[in-house]
N, C-alpha and C positions, 0 to 999 in steps of 0.2 A: 504493500500500500504506500509506504514511504517512497519507494522507487517510482511508482506511478505518479505520485503527487509531484515529485521533483521533475520527472519527465514532462508532466503537463505544464508546470511552471516554465520549464525551459522552452517548450513549444510556444507557449503564450508570449514569452519574452522575445523569441525570434520573430513571431508574427507581428508583435508591437513595433519592434525595430524596423521590420520591413515596411510597416505602415508609415512610420516616421520618414523613412527614406523615400517612399513613394510620394508622400505629401510634400516633401521638401524639394522634390524635383519633378513637378507635375508635367505631364506631356501636354501637347497643344490641345488634344481632344478633351482634356479635363478642365480647361478654362471655361468659365461660364459663358454661354453664348445666347443667341436670341431665343432659344427654347426655354430660357429661364424667365422670360418676361411674363407669361401667364401666371406663373407661381408668385412672382413679386406682386403683381396686380391683386391677386386673390388674398395676399397676406396683409395688404394695406387696410387697416381698420379705420373707417371714417368716424367722425364724432357722432355720438348718439345723444341727441338733445331732447329733453321732455317737451311735450306739446304746449305747455303753458306759455301764454303771451303776456308781455309786459310793455305796453305802449308808453313811451316817455311823456306823452301829453298828460297821462294820468298822474304823473309825478311833478307836474308844473312846467314842463318844457313848452316854450313858445317859439314858433318858426318865424321870427321877424328879423333874422340876420343881425341881431344886436344882443338879444337876451341870451345869457349863458345857459346852455343846456347841460353842462357838466354835473351840477348838483342832481338834476333829475336822472341823468344816466347812472350816476353812482348809486342813487337810491334804488333804482330799478334793478341794477346788477346785484346789489347786496341782498335785496329781498328775494330775487330769483335764485341766487346761490343758496340762501338759507332754506328755501323751499325745495331744493333739489335740482334746480336748474330751469332753463326756459329760454325763450326767444325775446330779445330786447328789440322792439320795433321802432324805427324812425320813419315817420310818414313822409309823404310828398311835401316839399317845401324847402326853404333855405334856412339852415340852422347854424348857429355860432357856438363853437366849443372852446372854452377858455382854459385849455390845458389837456393833459393826456387822458385817454380812456384806458383804464386798467381792467382787463377781462379776467374772469375767474372760471373755475371748472364748471362744466355743464352749461355754459353760456354761449348763445349765438347772437351776435350783433347783426341785425337784419335791416338793410337800407332799402326801403321800397322805391320802386321806379319813380323818378322825379324828385327824389330827395338829394340835397346837397349839404354836406357837413363841411363848414369852413373852419379851419383851426386857427387859433390865436397865433399872431406873429411875434408875441412878446416872449423871449426866452425864459424870463423869470417864471412864467406859467408852467414850465416843464421841470420845475424843481419841487420837492427835493429829488436828489439823484437816486437812480436805481442801478442794480447790477446789470451790466450789459457787456457786449463785445464791440470793440471799435477796431476795424481793420484787423481782426483776428486776435486782439489782445483784450483780456478782461479788465474791467474798471467799473467805477461808479461815475455815472455821467447823467446829463439831461435824459429824462425819460423819453423813449420813443413815443410818437403821437398815439399809437395804439399798441398796448403792451400786455403780454401775459407771461407769467413766470411759474413754472412747475404746475401748470394747469392740465387737466385731463378733460377731453371732449370740449373743444373750444373752436368757434367758427366766426367768420365774417362773411355774410352772404347778401344777396339782393342785387338790384340794378341801379343803385344810387351812386353818387360821386363823393369821394373823399378828396378835399382840396387842401393841400398843405399850406398854401398861402405864404410862401417863403421869400418872395421877391425882395421885401424890404429889410429882412434880418438874416435868417439862416442862409438864404441863398447867396449872401455876400461874404460868408465867413471863410471860405476855403483859403484865400490868400493870407489869412491871419492865423492859421492853425499850426504852422510848422513847429513852433517852440513846444507846444503841448504834445504834438504828434511824436517828436523825438524823445521827449521826457517819458511819455507812455511806453515807447518801445524800449527805452533803457530799463524801465521798471520791469517789463516783461523779460528782458534778457538777464537782469539781475535777480529774477524771481522774487521781487518785492511782494509781500503778501497783498492779495487783492483788496483787502479791506483798507489798505493804506493808499490805494490808487484812487484818490478822490479828485475828480475834475468837474468843472462847471463854469461859473461866471469868469470871463476873461481868458478862457482856454480855447474857445471857438471850435470845439469838437462837435460836429453836427450829429444829432440823433437820427436814428432810422425812422421811417414813417410807420411801418408796422413790424413789430418784432415778437416772435414767439420764442421764449428761452426755456429750454428743458421741459417742453410740453409734449404730451402724448395725444394722438388723435386730433389732428388740426386740419381745418379746411378754410380756404379763402376762395370764394366762388362768385362770379358774376359782376362784382363791383368794378367801378372805374376809379383810378387814382391819378391825380395830377399834382405837379409841383411839390415833390418830396424834398425834405431838407438834405437827405443823404440816401442810403440804400432804401429801396422802396418796400420790399417784402423780405424779411430777414428771418430765416429759420435756423436757430442755434440749438444744437444738441436736442433736436426733436426726433421722435419716432412716430411714424405714420403721419404723413402730411400730404395734402392735395391742394394744388393751386390750379383752378380750372375756370376758363371763360372770363378771365380778368383782363381789363384794358388799362395800360399804363402809358401816360404821356408826361414824361418828366425828363427834361433835357439838360439839367445842370450836370457838370462833370462830377463823377462819383455817384450818379443816380443809377445804380444797377437796378434792373427790374426785379429779379429774384436772386437772392444769395442763399444757397444751401450750404450750411456750415456745420460740420460734425453731426450730420443728421442722416437717418436711415429710413428706408421704405418711403420714398418720396415720388409723387406723380405730379408732373407739370404738363398740362395739356390744354390745347384750344385757347391760348391766350394771345394777346396782341401787345407788343412792346415798342414804344418809341422812347429811347433812353439816351442819356448823356454819358453812359458808360456801358458795361456789359449787360446785355438783355437778360441772360441767364448764366449764372456762374456758380461753380462748385468749389467750396473751400473746406478747410478743417483746422483752422487755427494757425497762428503765426509763431514760428520758432518755438521757444520754450513753453509758451502757453499751449500750443498745439500738442507738443510732446507730453506735457503734464496731464492734459485731459486724455490724450491717447485714444481719441474717438474718431474713426474715419467717417467720411461721407460715403455711403454705399447703398446699393440696391435702389438706384435712381432711374426713373423713366421720364424722358423729355420728348414729347411728340405733338405734332399738329399745331405748332405755334408760328406766329408771324413776328419777325423782328426787323427793326430798322434803327439807324442812328449810329451808335458807336460800335463796339465789338458785339457780336451776336452770342455765340456759345463759347464759354471759356471754362477752363479749369485752372485754379491758382489765382494769384501766386501764393496766397496764404493756404498752404496745403500740407502743413507739417504733420498732421494726424493721419494723412493718407486719403486717397480717393480710389474707390474700386467698384466694379460691377455697375457701370453706367451705360444706359441704352438711350441713344438719341435717334429719332427717326421722323421722317415726313414733316420736316420743318421748312418753312419758306422765309427767305431773307430778302429784304428790299435793298436799298442802298446802305451799306455798312462800311465801317472803317476796316474791320477784320471779321472773318467768318468763324473759323474754328481755331481757338487759341489755347495752347497748353503752355503754362508759364510757371517757373520755379527758379530758385537759386541756391547758393551754398549756405545761406542762412537758414534755409527751410528744412532740409532733410525731407523725409516723407516719401511715400511710394504712390505713384499713379499707375494703376494697372487694370486690365480687363475692361477696356473702354470700347464700345461698339457704336458706330455712327453710320447711318445710311439714309438714302433718299432725301437729299437736301438740294433745294434750288435757290440760287442767289441772283439778284439783279446785278449788283456790282459790289466789288470788294476793293477798296482803295489800297489797303495793305494786303499781304499775302492771304490767299484763300485759306491755307492750312499752315499754321505756325507751331513749331515745337521749340521752346526755349528753356533750358535749364541754367542759362546764364542771365536770367532776368535781374535787373539792378537790385542790389541789396546794400545794407549799411555796414555789416561787420565782417563779411567774407569769412564766415566761421568754419568752413571746411566740412559742413554737413551736406553730403552729396545727395541730391534728390534722385529718384529712380523713376523713369518712365518706361513701361514695358507692356507688351500684349495689347496693342491698340489697332483696331481695324476701322478704316474709313472707306466707304464705297457708295457708288451711285450718287455723285455730286456733280451738279452743273452750275456754271456761272456765266452770265453774259459777258462781263468784262471784269478783269482783275489786274493787279500789279503782278508780282511774282505769284506763281501758283502754289509752290511749296517752299517754305523757309524753315530749315532745321539748324538749330544751334545747340548741340549737345556739349558735354564736357569730356575731354580726353580721358580723365580718370574714371568716368563711369558713363560710357556712351548710352544714348537712348537705344532700346532694343525691341526687336520683334514688332515691327510696325508694318501693316499691310495697307496700301492705298490702291484702290481698284475702281475702275470705271469712273474716273474723275476728269471732267472736260471743261475747259474755259474757251468760249467762242472767240473772245478778243482779249488782247493784252494792251495795257497802257505803258508798257516798258519801251525804252529806246531800243534800237536795233542791237546794240552791244549787250545791254541788259537782257534782252530777249534770248540771245544766243547762250548766255551764261545760265539762264533759268531753265534751259532744256536739259541740263545735265546736273545731277546731284552727286557731288563728290563726297562719298561717305567717309573718306579719310580726312576730310577737312571739316565736315559737319558733325562727325563723331556720332554715328549711328550704325548699329550692327543688325543684321537680319532684316534689312529693309526689302520689302517686296513691292514693286511697282507693276501693275497690270492694267493696260489700256488707259493710260494717263496722257492727256494731250493738252497743249497750250496753243491756241490759234491753229489747230489742225496738225501741229507737229508733235511727235511723241516725246514725252519726258523720260529720260533714261538715267541710269546711274553708272558710276565707275568706281 
C-alpha cells in the first residue's frame, strides 16, 4: 500500500510538472481565439435593478436650468438604496446639477428622451475629493461628475444628454496641470501611500465625466455625453461592464471616449464617438500602481462602433497590469489621426497578449493605420520591458493613410508573433520616397520576430518584409 501511494504521488507529480511545462509554453492553437467570444458574452452579468421608480420631481427637483437638482437626486438615490434599489428618473427638460452625482448599489440613473442635465462649471462643487485614478495612478482628487465606488448593479440609461459644460473652467486646465501631473507620478513611483496623495484646488487635474471604480455589474446605455472635462467613461477595476448605444461628442485633448482600466468581462458595442483623444482605449494602471494592483484588463469585446476624431482603438500606454484576451470586430472609423495603436515603454513593464482584430473600415488615417510602439515616451526609463505578443489583425480597409504599418519594438525584447492579413489602403498620403520605404518592413530595424504579412497592400503595391 505504501508503495502504491508513493507511486501514485510520483505519477501525480510528473503529471503536474508536465502540466506546468505545457502551460508555460503554450502552442499557437491554445491561445484564445474568436471561438471564445460567445462564452465571454454569456458570462457578462448585466445589472439587475428593482422595478421601483423614483422621479426626482417628487423630491423637489425643478427643470428650469437654474435650480439645483442635486439635493433631490441625493434624496432619491438614498431612499432607493435603503429600499433595495430602483430607477432614478429624470424627465424631459433642462436640469442644472451643482456638483457630482454619486451612485450606489442597485441604482439606475435613467434620463428620459428630451432630458438635458447640465453640470456646474465651478470646480469647488466637485469637492471634497474622492478616491480615483488619474492617468493610471491612484489619488484623491475632484470627484468625477458621475461616480460610483464599490457598487454592485449600477447603471446609467435612457436617451437624455449629459452636458459637462466645461468650456469656461475645466476645459482650460490642461496647460496648467504639468506640476501636479509630475508630482503625482513621482508619488506613484515612490509608492507614496494613496491616502497621502491629496490633490485638488490649484492642481488642475481634471476629473473624469463618468467613473465606475471597483464596481460589479455596470451598464451605460443609450445616453449622449458632450463636453467632458477629461476621460468620458472610465471603468476602473470593474467586473462585468456594458457600454452600449452611447453617443459621445467631446473634442478636448485627453477626452477619451471609453477607458477600460484593470477591468474584466467588458462589452463595448453600437456606440458613436467623436473625441479629442482615443475613442476606445484599454489600460491597466501606470508603472508601480499598475504592478501593485496587478489586475489586467481582459476578456474584452469591442464591436459595431463608429469612431472619428483623434486615435480610434488603442491599447496603452498605461498598461503595467497587462492586457489580454481582447476581441475587436466590425468597427467603422471616419477621419482619424490613428486607427489601431499599441503603445508602451520601459517605465511600464506589463504584457499585451492575445489580441484579435478584424473587419475594420477606415475613411482616412493621418498617422499610420497600424502602430506598435514599445518605445512610447516615458519619464524614468526604468528598464521595465513591456511585452507585446500573439496579436492578429485582419480584414482592414482604409481609403487613405500615411504609413500603413509602423513598428517600433525594443532590441532587448522584440514584439513577437504578430499576424497582419488582408489589410489594404487604397491611397497613400506619403511622398514618393516615403512610399517606397513603407512597402518594406525591416524586422531587424523595427525589432519584431515572427511577423506574418499576408495580402497586405498600400496603393495596390504589396507590403513585404526583410
